[in-house]
C-alpha positions as CSV (number, residue, x, y, z in Angstrom):
1,M,-3.1,-2.5,-22.0
2,L,-6.5,-2.4,-23.7
3,D,-6.5,-6.2,-23.9
4,V,-6.1,-6.4,-20.2
5,L,-8.8,-3.8,-19.6
6,R,-11.3,-5.7,-21.9
7,S,-10.7,-9.0,-20.1
8,S,-10.5,-7.8,-16.6
9,W,-12.8,-4.7,-16.6
10,A,-15.2,-6.2,-14.1
11,L,-12.5,-7.1,-11.6
12,L,-10.9,-3.7,-11.9
13,L,-14.2,-1.9,-11.6
14,G,-15.0,-3.9,-8.5
15,M,-11.6,-3.2,-6.9
16,M,-12.0,0.6,-7.7
17,L,-15.3,0.6,-5.8
18,L,-13.7,-1.3,-3.0
19,M,-10.9,1.3,-2.7
20,V,-13.5,4.2,-2.8
21,G,-15.2,2.6,0.1
22,N,-12.1,1.8,2.1
23,G,-10.6,5.2,1.4
24,L,-13.7,7.0,2.5
25,Q,-14.2,5.1,5.8
26,G,-10.6,5.7,6.7
27,S,-10.7,9.5,6.3
28,L,-14.1,9.8,7.7
29,L,-13.3,8.1,10.9
30,G,-10.3,10.4,11.3
31,V,-12.6,13.5,10.9
32,R,-15.5,12.2,13.1
33,A,-13.5,10.7,15.9
34,E,-12.8,14.1,17.6
35,S,-16.5,15.1,17.4
36,V,-17.5,12.0,19.3
37,G,-15.0,12.8,22.1
38,F,-11.8,10.7,21.2
39,S,-8.5,12.0,22.2
40,T,-5.6,12.1,19.6
41,L,-4.1,9.0,21.2
42,E,-7.4,7.2,21.2
43,I,-7.9,8.0,17.5
44,S,-4.5,6.6,16.7
45,I,-5.4,3.3,18.5
46,V,-8.5,3.1,16.3
47,M,-6.4,3.7,13.2
48,S,-3.7,1.2,14.3
49,A,-6.4,-1.5,14.7
50,Y,-7.0,-1.6,10.9
51,F,-3.4,-2.7,10.3
52,V,-3.7,-5.3,13.0
53,G,-6.6,-6.8,11.2
54,F,-5.0,-6.4,7.8
55,L,-1.9,-8.3,8.8
56,G,-3.9,-11.0,10.3
57,G,-6.0,-11.3,7.2
58,S,-3.0,-11.6,4.9
59,R,-1.8,-14.5,7.0
60,L,-5.1,-16.4,7.6
61,T,-7.2,-15.8,4.5
62,P,-5.2,-18.1,2.2
63,E,-6.0,-21.0,4.5
64,L,-9.7,-20.0,4.5
65,I,-9.8,-19.9,0.8
66,R,-8.3,-23.4,0.6
67,R,-10.9,-24.8,2.9
68,V,-14.2,-23.3,1.5
69,G,-13.2,-21.6,-1.7
70,H,-13.0,-18.1,-3.1
71,V,-16.7,-17.3,-3.5
72,R,-17.7,-18.2,0.1
73,V,-14.8,-16.3,1.6
74,F,-15.5,-13.3,-0.6
75,A,-19.2,-13.2,0.3
76,A,-18.6,-13.7,4.1
77,L,-16.0,-10.9,4.3
78,A,-18.2,-8.6,2.2
79,S,-21.0,-9.0,4.8
80,F,-18.7,-8.2,7.7
81,I,-17.4,-5.0,5.9
82,S,-20.9,-3.7,5.2
83,A,-22.1,-4.5,8.7
84,V,-19.2,-2.7,10.4
85,L,-19.5,0.4,8.2
86,I,-23.1,0.8,9.3
87,L,-22.4,0.1,13.0
88,Y,-19.7,2.8,13.3
89,P,-22.1,5.8,13.7
90,A,-24.5,3.7,15.8
91,L,-21.8,2.7,18.3
92,P,-19.4,5.7,18.7
93,Y,-17.3,4.1,21.4
94,L,-13.5,3.5,21.6
95,A,-13.9,-0.3,22.1
96,S,-16.5,-0.8,19.3
97,W,-14.6,1.3,16.8
98,T,-11.3,-0.5,17.6
99,I,-12.9,-3.8,17.2
100,G,-14.7,-2.7,14.0
101,R,-11.3,-1.5,12.5
102,V,-9.7,-4.9,13.2
103,I,-12.7,-6.6,11.5
104,I,-12.6,-4.1,8.6
105,G,-8.8,-4.6,8.2
106,F,-9.1,-8.4,8.2
107,A,-12.0,-8.4,5.8
108,F,-10.4,-6.0,3.3
109,S,-7.2,-7.9,3.4
110,G,-9.0,-11.1,2.6
111,V,-11.1,-9.4,-0.2
112,Y,-7.8,-8.2,-1.8
113,V,-6.3,-11.7,-1.6
114,T,-9.4,-13.2,-3.3
115,A,-9.8,-10.4,-6.0
116,E,-6.1,-10.3,-6.9
117,S,-5.9,-14.1,-7.3
118,W,-8.8,-13.8,-9.7
119,L,-7.1,-10.9,-11.6
120,N,-4.0,-12.9,-11.9
121,N,-5.9,-15.8,-13.4
122,S,-7.8,-13.6,-15.9
123,V,-4.7,-12.5,-17.9
124,T,-2.0,-14.3,-19.8
125,N,1.6,-14.5,-18.6
126,E,2.6,-11.8,-21.1
127,K,0.1,-9.4,-19.8
128,R,0.5,-9.8,-16.0
129,G,2.9,-6.8,-15.8
130,Q,0.3,-4.6,-17.4
131,A,-2.5,-6.0,-15.3
132,L,-0.4,-5.2,-12.2
133,S,0.1,-1.6,-13.4
134,L,-3.6,-1.2,-14.1
135,Y,-4.4,-2.6,-10.7
136,M,-2.2,-0.1,-8.9
137,I,-3.7,2.8,-10.9
138,V,-7.2,1.7,-10.1
139,Q,-6.4,1.5,-6.3
140,M,-4.9,4.9,-6.2
141,F,-7.8,6.4,-8.4
142,G,-10.3,4.8,-6.0
143,I,-8.8,6.3,-2.9
144,V,-8.6,9.7,-4.5
145,M,-12.2,9.6,-5.6
146,A,-13.1,8.6,-2.0
147,Q,-11.8,12.0,-0.7
148,G,-14.1,13.8,-3.0
149,L,-17.2,12.2,-1.3
150,L,-15.9,13.4,2.1
151,V,-17.4,16.9,1.4
152,L,-20.9,15.7,0.8
153,P,-23.4,17.2,3.3
154,D,-24.5,14.9,6.0
155,S,-26.9,16.4,8.4
156,T,-27.9,13.0,9.9
157,G,-24.3,11.9,10.6
158,F,-25.1,8.5,9.0
159,L,-25.1,9.3,5.2
160,L,-21.2,9.2,4.8
161,F,-21.1,5.8,6.6
162,V,-23.8,4.4,4.4
163,I,-22.1,5.4,1.2
164,P,-19.0,3.3,1.6
165,S,-21.2,0.4,2.8
166,V,-23.2,0.6,-0.4
167,L,-20.1,1.0,-2.6
168,V,-18.5,-2.0,-1.0
169,S,-21.7,-4.1,-1.5
170,I,-22.0,-3.0,-5.1
171,S,-18.3,-3.7,-5.7
172,F,-18.8,-7.5,-5.3
173,A,-21.4,-7.7,-8.1
174,P,-19.0,-7.3,-11.1
175,I,-16.4,-9.6,-9.5
176,L,-18.8,-12.4,-8.5
177,L,-20.7,-12.2,-11.7
178,S,-17.6,-12.1,-13.9
179,I,-17.2,-15.0,-16.3
180,T,-13.6,-15.5,-15.2
181,P,-13.4,-18.9,-13.7
182,T,-12.4,-19.3,-10.0
183,P,-8.6,-19.9,-10.0
184,A,-6.7,-22.6,-8.2
185,F,-5.1,-21.0,-5.1
186,D,-1.6,-21.3,-3.8
187,T,0.9,-19.0,-2.1
188,A,4.5,-19.4,-1.3
189,K,5.5,-20.1,2.2
190,P,7.2,-17.0,3.6
191,M,11.0,-17.0,4.1
192,T,12.1,-16.7,7.6
193,L,12.7,-13.2,8.8
194,R,16.2,-14.0,9.8
195,K,17.0,-15.3,6.4
196,I,15.6,-12.1,4.8
197,M,17.5,-9.9,7.2
198,E,20.8,-11.7,6.3
199,T,20.0,-11.3,2.6
200,S,19.0,-7.5,2.7
201,P,19.3,-5.7,6.0
202,L,18.4,-2.5,4.1
203,G,15.3,-4.1,2.6
204,C,14.0,-5.2,6.1
205,V,14.7,-2.1,8.0
206,G,13.3,0.0,5.1
207,M,10.1,-1.9,4.9
208,F,9.5,-1.6,8.7
209,L,10.1,2.2,8.6
210,L,7.9,2.6,5.6
211,G,5.1,0.7,7.3
212,G,5.0,3.6,9.8
213,V,5.0,6.2,7.1
214,F,2.1,4.4,5.2
215,A,0.1,4.0,8.4
216,A,0.5,7.7,9.2
217,Q,-0.6,8.7,5.7
218,F,-3.6,6.3,5.5
219,G,-4.7,6.6,9.2
220,M,-3.7,10.0,10.5
221,A,-3.6,12.4,7.5
222,A,-7.3,13.3,7.9
223,V,-6.8,13.6,11.7
224,F,-4.0,16.0,11.2
225,G,-6.1,18.1,8.8
226,N,-9.0,18.2,11.3
227,L,-6.8,19.2,14.2
228,V,-5.2,22.2,12.2
229,G,-8.6,23.5,11.3
230,L,-8.7,22.6,7.6
231,S,-12.2,22.4,6.1
232,L,-13.6,19.1,4.9
233,G,-12.8,20.2,1.3
234,E,-9.2,21.1,2.2
235,I,-8.8,17.7,4.1
236,S,-10.1,15.8,1.0
237,I,-7.7,17.7,-1.3
238,F,-4.7,17.3,1.1
239,V,-5.3,13.5,1.4
240,S,-5.7,13.2,-2.4
241,A,-2.4,15.0,-2.9
242,I,-0.6,12.2,-1.1
243,Y,-2.0,9.5,-3.4
244,I,-1.8,11.6,-6.5
245,G,1.9,12.0,-5.8
246,A,2.2,8.2,-5.3
247,L,0.8,7.6,-8.7
248,V,2.6,10.3,-10.6
249,L,6.1,9.6,-9.3
250,Q,6.0,5.8,-9.1
251,Y,7.0,5.1,-12.7
252,P,9.7,7.8,-13.2
253,I,11.4,6.5,-10.0
254,G,11.0,3.0,-11.1
255,W,12.6,3.8,-14.6
256,I,15.6,5.4,-12.8
257,S,16.0,2.5,-10.4
258,D,16.7,0.0,-13.2
259,R,19.6,2.2,-14.4
260,M,21.7,2.9,-11.2
261,D,22.8,1.6,-7.9
262,R,19.5,1.2,-6.0
263,R,21.0,2.0,-2.6
264,V,21.9,5.5,-3.8
265,L,18.4,6.0,-5.2
266,I,16.8,4.7,-1.9
267,F,19.0,7.3,0.0
268,A,18.0,10.1,-2.3
269,V,14.3,9.4,-2.4
270,A,14.1,9.0,1.4
271,A,16.1,12.2,1.9
272,V,13.6,14.1,-0.4
273,G,10.7,12.6,1.5
274,G,12.3,13.7,4.8
275,A,12.8,17.2,3.4
276,A,9.1,17.3,2.3
277,A,8.1,16.4,5.9
278,I,10.1,19.3,7.2
279,L,8.3,21.6,4.7
280,G,5.0,20.4,6.0
281,Y,6.2,20.9,9.6
282,L,7.1,24.5,8.9
283,A,4.1,25.2,6.7
284,S,2.3,27.0,9.6
285,G,-1.2,26.7,8.1
286,N,-0.2,27.5,4.5
287,F,-2.4,25.2,2.6
288,E,-0.4,25.3,-0.6
289,L,2.7,24.2,1.2
290,L,0.9,21.4,2.8
291,L,-0.3,20.2,-0.6
292,V,3.3,20.3,-1.9
293,A,4.5,18.5,1.1
294,G,1.8,15.8,0.9
295,F,2.4,15.3,-2.8
296,I,6.2,14.7,-2.4
297,I,5.7,12.5,0.7
298,G,3.3,10.3,-1.1
299,G,5.4,10.4,-4.3
300,T,8.5,9.2,-2.4
301,S,7.1,6.7,0.2
302,N,5.1,4.6,-2.3
303,P,7.9,4.1,-4.8
304,L,10.3,3.3,-2.0
305,Y,8.1,0.2,-1.2
306,S,8.5,-1.2,-4.7
307,L,12.2,-0.1,-4.7
308,L,13.0,-1.9,-1.5
309,I,11.4,-5.1,-2.8
310,A,13.3,-4.9,-6.1
311,Y,16.6,-4.2,-4.2
312,T,16.0,-7.3,-2.0
313,N,15.3,-9.4,-5.2
314,D,18.7,-8.4,-6.5
315,F,20.3,-10.7,-3.9
316,L,17.9,-13.6,-4.2
317,E,17.6,-16.6,-6.6
318,H,14.4,-16.6,-8.7
319,E,12.8,-19.4,-6.8
320,D,13.2,-17.5,-3.5
321,M,11.7,-14.2,-4.6
322,A,8.0,-15.0,-3.8
323,A,8.9,-16.5,-0.5
324,A,10.8,-13.4,0.5
325,S,7.8,-11.1,-0.5
326,G,5.7,-12.7,2.3
327,G,8.3,-11.8,4.9
328,L,8.7,-8.3,3.7
329,I,5.0,-7.6,3.8
330,F,4.9,-8.9,7.3
331,I,7.7,-6.6,8.4
332,N,5.9,-3.7,6.7
333,G,2.7,-4.7,8.5
334,L,4.5,-4.6,11.9
335,G,5.7,-1.1,11.2
336,A,2.1,-0.1,10.1
337,I,0.7,-1.3,13.4
338,V,3.0,0.8,15.4
339,G,2.8,3.9,13.2
340,P,-0.6,5.4,14.1
341,V,-0.1,4.9,17.8
342,V,3.4,6.6,17.8
343,T,2.0,9.3,15.5
344,G,-0.9,9.9,17.9
345,W,1.3,10.0,20.9
346,I,3.7,12.5,19.3
347,M,0.8,14.7,18.1
348,G,-0.5,14.7,21.7
349,V,2.9,15.9,23.0
350,I,4.0,18.5,20.4
351,G,0.6,19.1,18.6
352,P,-0.7,18.3,15.1
353,K,2.7,19.0,13.5
354,G,3.9,15.8,15.1
355,F,2.3,14.1,12.1
356,F,5.0,15.5,9.8
357,F,7.7,15.2,12.5
358,Y,7.1,11.5,12.7
359,I,7.3,11.0,9.0
360,F,10.5,13.1,9.0
361,V,12.1,10.8,11.6
362,L,11.3,7.7,9.6
363,M,12.4,9.0,6.3
364,A,15.6,10.4,7.6
365,G,16.3,7.2,9.5
366,L,15.8,5.3,6.1
367,A,18.2,7.6,4.3
368,I,20.8,7.4,7.1
369,Y,20.6,3.6,7.2
370,A,20.9,3.4,3.4
371,A,24.0,5.5,3.5
372,Y,25.4,3.3,6.3
373,R,24.7,0.0,4.3
374,M,26.7,1.5,1.4
375,T,29.7,1.4,3.7
376,Q,29.0,-2.2,4.8
377,R,28.4,-3.7,1.4
378,V,30.7,-1.9,-0.8
379,V,30.1,-3.9,-4.0
380,S,26.5,-3.7,-5.1
381,V,24.7,-5.7,-7.9
382,S,25.6,-4.4,-11.3
383,V,22.9,-2.7,-13.4
384,D,23.0,-5.7,-15.9
385,D,22.2,-8.2,-13.1
386,M,19.5,-6.3,-11.3
387,T,15.9,-7.5,-11.4
388,S,13.3,-5.3,-13.1
389,Y,11.4,-2.8,-11.0
390,A,7.6,-3.3,-10.8
391,A,5.2,-0.8,-9.3
392,I,3.3,-2.2,-6.3
393,S,0.9,-0.5,-4.1
394,P,1.4,-0.8,-0.3
395,A,-2.3,-1.7,-0.1
396,A,-1.8,-4.7,-2.2
397,S,-2.0,-8.2,-0.6
398,P,0.7,-10.9,-0.8
399,I,-1.0,-12.2,-4.0
400,A,-0.2,-9.0,-6.0
401,V,3.3,-8.9,-4.7
402,E,3.9,-12.5,-5.7
403,V,2.6,-11.7,-9.1
404,A,5.1,-8.9,-9.2
405,Q,7.8,-11.3,-8.3
406,E,6.8,-13.5,-11.1
407,V,7.0,-10.6,-13.5
408,Y,10.5,-9.9,-12.2
409,I,11.5,-13.5,-12.9
410,E,10.0,-13.7,-16.4
411,T,11.6,-10.4,-17.3
412,A,15.0,-11.6,-16.1
413,L,14.6,-14.9,-18.0
414,E,13.7,-13.1,-21.2
415,D,16.7,-10.7,-20.8
416,E,19.0,-13.7,-20.2
417,A,17.6,-15.5,-23.3
418,L,18.1,-12.4,-25.5
419,A,21.6,-12.0,-24.2
420,E,22.4,-15.6,-25.0
421,E,21.0,-15.2,-28.5
422,E,23.1,-12.1,-29.1
423,A,26.2,-13.9,-27.9
424,E,25.4,-16.8,-30.1
425,R,25.0,-14.5,-33.2
426,E,28.3,-12.8,-32.5
427,N,30.1,-16.2,-32.2
428,T,28.4,-17.3,-35.4
429,G,29.6,-14.2,-37.1
430,L,33.1,-14.8,-36.0
């Protein structure tokens, strides 16, 4: 792990600053939107626009990189991000914020694709799993740090928008000045959605539902806190609790998933997440209970993302895993686009508690569907034949997910080689 940190510290530092900037602008818009006169539904439209751009960026950026190269794409997208962040407070209108969020989503997606391909190229094959874990930790840490900046005094109304712009601008310095050479770029062509659905209905349905959960967490958690009267400090702690839970519970759930029927674990984790949403719904302003609910929701939804990818891989040949990852990310992105709009509509109908009600419906739906799938595919993959679990952040681009797929494949091949050597030794002993 230290070797990875020494060889990739510049990239990881840059990505952490990027996540601080992105995490701050997301929460800040949720807090400021009501003060400039946006309704809950209008706020949700603004939040949803980010995922429209992000999904578009993940599909189009690879072609841009092939045409003009990493550095030019990186610099161009950086300029758009900084410009939009500064323009938010200057143009507090629904249309301008919505367009700005589309641009921000597209640009951040492209930046992640570029940075993650560089990170993958900066480490050896043996260290890619460790690099992926460090990358996820850095992402979560950056988002948590961003929430702490939310409480800074801002009498002008511009300072908190300037800070993420500056952080994003600074973040490119360690990445662009890194001695790591620009990598060759290539991505797998996504598998058709029909093929993925035939291979793993649970993987597809689960990823769509989780897209809604993630979008609610990232886009509407601060809006919920603002509507129920939480202070800025309490909002920052509440949002942080979601991502701390995601980081703390990711690896224990991953360890368990390699040792049991993953469908059962998907059912159990989704059910726990749904129960936590009920707790948040019933909290009635109890801040401590809200923190517990947020921690558990984040700690179940994020591991479910990696868990569903690993479960889908269990039914794929090694050469198809990377292609399937692109389709799964696309499905998750569709759910993310819908998520904030539906959340905002429900919150407008039943009040702020609609935030937790929507998450409960999605988590309960995933648990129920997992239970249903166990009746349709009675025989699951044996523990010995399952692919290895790798922690993946929902904020990662297709590049990071493809790296995880490669880690799956290499781990599986190593396990197969060890099994063959053991069998050969036993035969020789006989």
